[in-house]
ROMARBA-184297 format. One record per residue: residue in three letters; x, y, z of N, C-alpha, C in turn; residue number from 1. Coordinates in nm, 4 decimals. Atoms other than C-alpha are relative to their C-alpha. Layout:
<atoms>
{atom ALA; {X; Y; Z}; {X; Y; Z}; {X; Y; Z}; NUM},
...
</atoms>
This chain:
<atoms>
{atom MET; {-0.0835; -0.0536; -0.1202}; {-0.6026; 3.4598; 0.7347}; {0.1516; 0.0184; -0.0393}; 1},
{atom PHE; {-0.1355; 0.0204; 0.0777}; {-0.2743; 3.3438; 0.5688}; {-0.0157; 0.0387; -0.1342}; 2},
{atom ARG; {-0.0643; -0.0231; 0.0961}; {-0.1065; 3.4576; 0.2938}; {0.1143; -0.0141; -0.0754}; 3},
{atom GLN; {-0.1853; 0.0237; 0.0516}; {0.1564; 3.3930; 0.0485}; {0.1134; 0.1234; 0.0307}; 4},
{atom ILE; {-0.1222; -0.0528; -0.0741}; {0.4589; 3.5192; 0.0980}; {0.0125; 0.1018; -0.1184}; 5},
{atom GLY; {-0.0427; -0.1115; 0.0912}; {0.5534; 3.8164; -0.1134}; {0.1331; 0.0454; -0.0252}; 6},
{atom ALA; {-0.1536; -0.0529; -0.0223}; {0.8656; 4.0022; -0.2186}; {0.0453; 0.0531; 0.0967}; 7},
{atom PRO; {0.0131; -0.1135; -0.1739}; {0.8093; 4.2728; 0.0942}; {0.0992; -0.1185; 0.1087}; 8},
{atom GLU; {0.0313; 0.0999; -0.0990}; {0.8131; 3.9449; 0.3188}; {0.1698; -0.0639; 0.0099}; 9},
{atom ILE; {-0.1404; 0.0874; 0.0155}; {1.1240; 3.7792; 0.1539}; {0.1243; 0.0815; 0.0262}; 10},
{atom LEU; {-0.1014; -0.1208; -0.0298}; {1.3174; 4.0934; 0.1938}; {0.0369; 0.0807; 0.1157}; 11},
{atom VAL; {-0.0170; -0.0399; -0.1874}; {1.2608; 4.1803; 0.5564}; {0.0468; -0.1852; 0.0634}; 12},
{atom LEU; {-0.0419; 0.0838; -0.0698}; {1.3410; 3.8241; 0.6152}; {0.1486; -0.0072; -0.0246}; 13},
{atom LEU; {-0.0838; 0.0749; 0.0681}; {1.6667; 3.7848; 0.3798}; {0.1073; 0.1369; 0.0883}; 14},
{atom GLY; {-0.0268; -0.1062; -0.0448}; {1.7504; 4.1543; 0.5933}; {0.0406; -0.0410; 0.1639}; 15},
{atom VAL; {-0.0351; 0.0541; -0.1565}; {1.7091; 3.9758; 0.9358}; {0.1066; -0.0768; 0.0000}; 16},
{atom VAL; {-0.1348; 0.0651; -0.0393}; {1.9404; 3.7194; 0.8905}; {0.1473; 0.0168; -0.0400}; 17},
{atom LEU; {-0.1519; -0.0711; 0.0326}; {2.1789; 3.9238; 0.7200}; {0.0718; 0.0729; 0.1527}; 18},
{atom LEU; {-0.0478; -0.0472; -0.1389}; {2.1885; 4.0879; 1.0600}; {0.0450; -0.0591; 0.0739}; 19},
{atom LEU; {-0.0456; 0.0610; -0.0952}; {2.1817; 3.8250; 1.2561}; {0.1403; -0.0947; -0.0451}; 20},
{atom PHE; {-0.1586; 0.0349; -0.0026}; {2.4520; 3.6445; 1.1056}; {0.1316; 0.0494; -0.0753}; 21},
{atom GLY; {-0.1366; -0.0950; 0.0693}; {2.6784; 3.8899; 0.8755}; {0.0737; -0.0309; -0.1447}; 22},
{atom GLY; {-0.0216; 0.0221; 0.1085}; {2.7594; 3.8599; 0.5422}; {0.1116; -0.0457; 0.0113}; 23},
{atom LYS; {-0.1325; 0.0966; -0.0057}; {3.1099; 3.6493; 0.6070}; {-0.0933; -0.1472; 0.0166}; 24},
{atom LYS; {0.0448; 0.1514; 0.0000}; {2.8951; 3.3946; 0.7553}; {-0.1216; -0.0777; -0.1063}; 25},
{atom LEU; {0.0901; 0.0668; 0.0807}; {2.6231; 3.3576; 0.5193}; {0.0536; -0.0920; -0.1236}; 26},
{atom PRO; {-0.0071; 0.1181; 0.1313}; {2.7794; 3.1371; 0.2181}; {0.0743; -0.1335; 0.1082}; 27},
{atom GLU; {-0.0061; 0.1185; -0.0727}; {2.9098; 2.8993; 0.4894}; {-0.0917; -0.0571; 0.0681}; 28},
{atom LEU; {0.1025; 0.1077; -0.0610}; {2.5782; 2.8581; 0.6355}; {-0.0649; -0.0682; -0.1639}; 29},
{atom ALA; {0.0547; 0.1040; 0.1051}; {2.4454; 2.7742; 0.2756}; {0.0559; -0.1140; -0.0615}; 30},
{atom ARG; {-0.0743; 0.0780; 0.0836}; {2.7277; 2.5925; 0.1632}; {-0.0536; -0.1377; 0.1439}; 31},
{atom GLY; {0.0314; 0.1480; -0.0866}; {2.6441; 2.3472; 0.4979}; {-0.1869; -0.0046; 0.0236}; 32},
{atom SER; {0.1512; 0.0733; 0.0456}; {2.2710; 2.3351; 0.4272}; {0.0011; -0.0560; -0.1290}; 33},
{atom GLY; {-0.0462; 0.0925; 0.1353}; {2.3580; 2.2112; 0.0668}; {0.0300; -0.0785; 0.0805}; 34},
{atom ARG; {-0.0263; 0.1113; -0.0512}; {2.5478; 1.9816; 0.2370}; {-0.1130; -0.0981; 0.0474}; 35},
{atom ALA; {0.0885; 0.1014; -0.1098}; {2.3078; 1.8261; 0.4896}; {-0.1346; 0.0350; -0.0964}; 36},
{atom LEU; {0.1052; 0.0621; 0.1201}; {2.0363; 1.8276; 0.1624}; {-0.0311; -0.1043; -0.0664}; 37},
{atom ARG; {-0.1114; 0.1377; 0.1222}; {2.2792; 1.6101; -0.0265}; {-0.0416; -0.1125; 0.0834}; 38},
{atom ILE; {-0.0191; 0.0957; -0.1218}; {2.3112; 1.3927; 0.2873}; {-0.1313; -0.0496; -0.0039}; 39},
{atom PHE; {0.1135; 0.0533; -0.0507}; {1.9568; 1.4056; 0.3701}; {-0.0792; -0.1038; -0.1507}; 40},
{atom LYS; {0.0683; -0.0005; 0.1891}; {1.8275; 1.3476; -0.0132}; {0.0910; -0.1638; -0.0523}; 41},
{atom SER; {-0.0862; 0.0940; 0.0612}; {2.0935; 1.0396; -0.0920}; {-0.0148; -0.0775; 0.1332}; 42},
{atom GLU; {0.0826; 0.1016; -0.1240}; {1.9360; 0.8609; 0.2707}; {-0.1054; -0.0694; -0.0433}; 43},
{atom VAL; {0.1501; 0.0465; 0.0181}; {1.5907; 0.8784; 0.1778}; {0.0323; -0.0607; -0.1296}; 44},
{atom LYS; {-0.0564; 0.1315; 0.1227}; {1.6991; 0.7282; -0.1963}; {0.0046; -0.1056; 0.0651}; 45},
{atom SER; {-0.0031; 0.1647; 0.0114}; {1.8406; 0.4623; -0.0286}; {-0.0977; -0.0883; 0.0622}; 46},
{atom LEU; {0.0785; 0.0928; -0.0638}; {1.5782; 0.3928; 0.2119}; {-0.1305; -0.0038; -0.0776}; 47},
{atom SER; {0.1064; 0.0367; 0.1233}; {1.3319; 0.3973; -0.0825}; {0.0607; -0.1118; -0.0656}; 48},
{atom ASP; {-0.0488; 0.0886; 0.0640}; {1.5798; 0.1814; -0.2802}; {-0.0501; -0.1278; 0.0919}; 49},
{atom ASP; {0.0749; 0.1201; -0.1123}; {1.5568; -0.0740; 0.0458}; {-0.1158; -0.0165; 0.0000}; 50},
{atom ASP; {0.1526; 0.0524; -0.0231}; {1.1888; -0.0984; 0.0346}; {-0.0086; -0.0518; -0.1178}; 51},
{atom ASP; {0.0324; 0.0337; 0.1080}; {1.1876; -0.1698; -0.3571}; {0.0272; -0.1623; 0.0008}; 52},
{atom PRO; {-0.0134; 0.1806; 0.0365}; {1.0760; -0.5646; -0.4265}; {0.1611; -0.0200; -0.0502}; 53},
{atom ASP; {-0.0377; 0.0566; 0.0976}; {1.2660; -0.5515; -0.7226}; {0.1535; -0.0263; 0.0128}; 54},
{atom ASN; {-0.0741; -0.0275; -0.0748}; {1.5750; -0.4251; -0.5389}; {0.0683; -0.1451; 0.0919}; 55},
{atom LYS; {-0.0131; 0.0845; -0.0732}; {1.5709; -0.7000; -0.2865}; {0.0505; -0.1366; -0.0513}; 56},
{atom THR; {0.0767; 0.1491; 0.0670}; {1.4909; -1.0041; -0.4954}; {0.1951; 0.0613; -0.0695}; 57},
{atom GLU; {-0.1136; -0.0226; 0.0828}; {1.8133; -0.8755; -0.7029}; {0.1319; -0.0305; 0.0625}; 58},
{atom ALA; {-0.0965; -0.0152; -0.0837}; {2.0175; -0.8471; -0.3939}; {0.0034; -0.1405; 0.0410}; 59},
{atom LEU; {-0.0071; 0.1564; -0.0988}; {1.9207; -1.2030; -0.2522}; {0.0622; -0.1058; -0.1074}; 60},
{atom GLU; {-0.0845; 0.0270; 0.0894}; {2.0235; -1.3450; -0.6033}; {0.1175; -0.0193; 0.0149}; 61},
{atom ALA; {-0.1617; -0.0298; 0.0184}; {2.3754; -1.1847; -0.6103}; {0.0733; -0.0413; 0.1525}; 62},
{atom ALA; {-0.0522; 0.0039; -0.1527}; {2.3662; -1.2681; -0.2540}; {0.0675; -0.1771; -0.0046}; 63},
{atom GLU; {-0.0420; 0.1835; 0.0310}; {2.3273; -1.7090; -0.3409}; {0.0792; -0.0251; -0.1213}; 64},
{atom ALA; {-0.1241; -0.0290; 0.1007}; {2.5466; -1.6603; -0.6555}; {0.1297; 0.0282; 0.0603}; 65},
{atom ASP; {-0.1342; 0.0025; -0.0491}; {2.8022; -1.5619; -0.4682}; {0.0521; -0.1385; 0.1377}; 66},
{atom LYS; {0.0056; 0.0466; -0.0770}; {2.7487; -1.8428; -0.1729}; {0.0099; -0.1291; -0.0880}; 67},
{atom LYS; {-0.0627; 0.0977; 0.0369}; {2.7606; -2.1009; -0.4631}; {0.1177; -0.0247; -0.0250}; 68},
{atom PRO; {-0.1550; 0.0391; 0.0292}; {3.0836; -2.3104; -0.5213}; {0.0288; 0.0272; -0.1558}; 69},
{atom GLU; {-0.0076; 0.0035; 0.1339}; {3.2001; -2.2677; -0.8543}; {0.0287; -0.1566; -0.0371}; 70},
{atom GLN; {0.0059; 0.1225; 0.0216}; {3.1626; -2.5684; -1.0404}; {0.1257; -0.0040; -0.1372}; 71},
{atom GLY; {-0.0945; -0.0067; 0.1295}; {3.4278; -2.6495; -1.3309}; {0.1648; -0.0583; 0.0491}; 72},
</atoms>
């Protein structure tokens, strides 16, 4: 029932997008999409870093070291 998207389908989609948004808006749309994807990627990475137990223990150790009064 479903088949893979081929070259003709991609060309039709690009033509429809060009007709809807126009040639001047396409670079702005691509730039905005790239920024959104970059932000999303960094947020997902930070979430996975927060879940990493090694990073949690390192952060806790660093926080405890900052709390201890300096001896000397």
